[in-house]
C-alpha positions in Angstrom: 52.1 -26.3 -46.6 51.7 -28.3 -49.8 54.3 -30.5 -51.3 55.5 -28.1 -53.9 55.9 -25.3 -51.3 57.8 -27.6 -48.9 60.1 -28.5 -51.8 60.6 -24.9 -52.8 61.6 -23.9 -49.2 64.6 -26.4 -49.2 65.6 -26.0 -52.8 69.1 -24.7 -53.7 69.7 -22.3 -56.5 70.7 -25.2 -58.7 67.5 -27.0 -57.8 65.4 -23.9 -58.7 67.1 -23.7 -62.0 66.3 -27.3 -62.8 62.8 -27.2 -61.3 63.5 -30.4 -59.2 64.6 -30.9 -55.6 65.4 -34.1 -53.7 63.5 -35.0 -50.5 66.3 -35.4 -47.9 64.5 -38.2 -46.0 63.1 -40.4 -48.8 65.4 -39.4 -51.7 62.3 -38.7 -53.8 62.7 -36.2 -56.6 60.0 -33.5 -56.4 58.7 -31.1 -59.1 58.9 -27.6 -57.7 56.0 -26.4 -59.9 53.3 -29.0 -59.0 54.8 -31.2 -56.3 54.7 -34.5 -58.2 57.1 -36.9 -56.8 59.4 -39.5 -58.4 60.5 -42.1 -55.9 64.2 -43.0 -55.7 65.2 -46.4 -57.0 62.4 -46.5 -59.6 62.6 -46.1 -63.3 60.0 -44.2 -65.4 59.1 -44.9 -69.0 58.9 -41.9 -71.4 59.3 -41.4 -75.1 60.3 -45.1 -75.6 63.0 -44.9 -73.0 63.4 -45.5 -69.2 64.6 -42.7 -66.9 65.9 -42.7 -63.3 64.0 -40.5 -60.8 66.0 -37.2 -61.3 66.0 -37.4 -65.1 62.3 -38.3 -65.1 61.5 -35.4 -62.9 63.4 -33.0 -65.1 61.7 -34.4 -68.2 58.3 -34.0 -66.4 59.1 -30.3 -65.7 60.0 -29.6 -69.3 57.0 -31.5 -70.8 54.3 -30.5 -68.4 55.3 -27.0 -67.3 57.6 -25.7 -70.1 60.9 -23.9 -69.6 61.8 -23.4 -65.9 62.9 -19.9 -66.8 59.3 -19.0 -67.6 58.1 -20.3 -64.2 60.8 -18.4 -62.3 60.2 -15.3 -64.3 56.5 -15.5 -63.4 57.4 -15.7 -59.7 59.6 -12.6 -60.0 56.8 -10.7 -61.7 54.5 -11.5 -58.8 57.0 -10.9 -56.0 59.0 -8.0 -57.4 56.4 -6.3 -59.6 58.5 -6.5 -62.8 57.4 -4.2 -65.5 56.5 -5.5 -69.0 59.7 -4.1 -70.4 61.9 -5.7 -67.7 60.2 -9.1 -68.2 60.7 -8.9 -72.0 64.3 -7.9 -71.5 64.9 -11.0 -69.3 63.2 -13.2 -71.9 65.4 -11.7 -74.6 68.6 -12.3 -72.5 67.4 -15.9 -72.1 66.9 -16.4 -75.8 70.5 -15.1 -76.5 69.6 -12.0 -78.5 72.3 -9.4 -78.9 71.9 -5.8 -77.6 71.2 -4.4 -81.0 68.3 -6.8 -81.7 66.8 -6.3 -78.2 67.0 -2.6 -78.5 65.2 -2.7 -81.9 62.6 -5.2 -80.8 61.7 -3.2 -77.6 62.1 0.3 -79.0 64.8 1.3 -76.5 68.4 2.3 -76.8 71.4 -0.1 -76.7 72.7 1.8 -73.6 69.4 1.0 -71.8 69.8 -2.7 -72.6 73.4 -2.6 -71.3 72.3 -0.8 -68.2 69.7 -3.6 -67.5 72.4 -6.2 -68.0 74.6 -4.4 -65.5 71.8 -4.0 -62.9 71.0 -7.7 -63.2 74.6 -8.6 -62.4 74.4 -6.3 -59.4 71.3 -8.0 -58.2 72.9 -11.4 -58.6 75.8 -10.2 -56.3 73.3 -8.8 -53.8 71.3 -12.0 -53.8 74.5 -14.0 -53.1 75.3 -11.7 -50.1 71.7 -12.1 -48.8 71.9 -15.9 -49.1 75.2 -15.9 -47.2 73.7 -13.7 -44.4 70.7 -16.1 -44.2 73.1 -19.1 -43.9 75.0 -17.3 -41.1 71.7 -16.5 -39.3 70.6 -20.1 -39.5 73.7 -21.2 -37.7 73.7 -18.4 -35.1 72.7 -19.2 -31.5 69.4 -18.0 -30.0 65.7 -18.7 -30.3 64.4 -18.4 -33.9 61.2 -16.4 -34.4 59.3 -18.7 -36.7 57.1 -17.0 -39.3 54.0 -18.5 -40.8 54.6 -19.9 -44.3 52.2 -18.5 -47.0 53.6 -20.5 -49.9 55.9 -19.6 -52.7 53.1 -18.8 -55.1 51.5 -16.1 -53.1 51.3 -13.0 -55.3 51.8 -10.6 -52.4 54.6 -11.0 -49.9 55.0 -7.6 -48.1 55.1 -6.8 -44.4 51.5 -7.8 -43.9 52.6 -11.4 -44.4 55.3 -11.3 -41.7 53.3 -13.1 -39.0 54.8 -15.3 -36.4 53.3 -18.6 -35.6 52.3 -17.3 -32.1 50.6 -14.3 -33.6 48.8 -16.5 -36.1 47.4 -18.9 -33.5 46.3 -15.9 -31.4 44.4 -14.3 -34.3 42.7 -17.6 -35.2 41.5 -18.0 -31.6 40.4 -14.3 -31.6 38.4 -14.3 -34.7 37.0 -17.9 -35.0 34.4 -19.3 -32.8 34.5 -22.9 -31.6 32.0 -24.0 -34.3 34.4 -22.7 -37.0 32.4 -19.5 -37.9 33.9 -16.1 -37.8 33.1 -13.6 -35.1 33.7 -10.9 -37.7 36.0 -10.4 -40.7 38.6 -7.9 -39.4 39.5 -4.6 -41.0 43.3 -4.7 -40.4 45.2 -6.2 -43.3 47.6 -8.3 -41.2 44.7 -9.9 -39.4 42.9 -10.5 -42.7 45.9 -12.3 -44.1 46.0 -14.7 -41.1 42.3 -15.6 -41.5 42.5 -15.9 -45.2 45.4 -18.4 -44.8 43.1 -20.6 -42.8 40.1 -20.1 -45.0 41.9 -21.0 -48.2 42.6 -24.4 -46.6 38.9 -25.2 -47.2 39.5 -25.2 -50.9 41.0 -28.0 -52.9 44.0 -26.9 -55.0 43.5 -27.3 -58.7 39.7 -27.5 -58.5 37.8 -24.8 -60.3 34.8 -23.3 -58.4 32.0 -21.2 -59.8 31.2 -18.1 -57.9 28.1 -19.8 -56.5 30.1 -22.8 -55.4 32.7 -20.6 -53.7 29.9 -18.6 -52.0 28.4 -21.9 -50.7 31.7 -22.7 -49.0 32.3 -19.2 -47.5 28.7 -18.1 -46.6 28.4 -20.5 -43.6 31.5 -18.9 -42.1 30.3 -15.3 -42.2 27.8 -12.8 -43.5 30.8 -11.0 -45.0 31.5 -13.9 -47.4 31.5 -11.5 -50.5 34.3 -9.4 -48.9 36.2 -12.6 -47.9 35.9 -13.9 -51.5 37.2 -10.7 -52.9 40.1 -10.6 -50.4 41.1 -14.2 -51.2 41.7 -12.9 -54.8 43.1 -9.5 -53.9 45.7 -11.0 -51.5 46.8 -13.6 -53.9 45.4 -16.8 -52.2 42.9 -17.6 -55.0 43.0 -17.0 -58.8 40.0 -15.8 -60.8 39.3 -15.5 -64.5 38.4 -11.9 -65.4 34.7 -12.5 -65.9 34.4 -14.2 -62.4 33.2 -17.5 -63.8 35.9 -19.6 -62.1 38.0 -19.4 -59.0 40.8 -21.8 -58.0 43.8 -22.3 -55.8 47.0 -23.2 -57.6 48.6 -26.6 -57.1 
């Protein structure tokens, strides 16, 4: 799990809104987008002034990544499959436009805009209940079934990604030989997801690979390296430009 993903997992709603979370052990302030840390007790120069860690981290988020709203909206689009209209409505709400202007800009009725506002409030209430249930479950007795973490930026998070740590270890032993090569690339989606999680660890986040460079990394693993490459993209582990000239893992 990379630093940004670890930070995301322990972030509160307030942290998510700011884009910064504090490491509970070191006090370091960590950017939720890229994982850059700002150690506690240090001051950081910017724009002719000096900032403490939390303020410096917030400034970093704003300057390097843009509005946190846009980052969170991007996550929702990947996780929830927001339509273009839904995304544009949320952006319009964020900008403070009134219902009449939003309706005119998007070519929809005012009643549709009001319905979207109402449904959003409903989802906020539902999310609060879900968070409360999760908090209760965290405190409940019994043995927790630990699921493998696939990172907050995975584009697909359906039931195929619900793999326990024990299942993951079993699948890795089943499909990888001792020399690190694949026995075969499985057909079942859930097994593929487990193997892709391990394989993507061979790539350096943020580095852009050409198709030839990526093939050079994957081909020693298996003769099915073309299928593996395609699945890394299709399952959201790797990004690719439309013409296939570059592949990369997000930071």
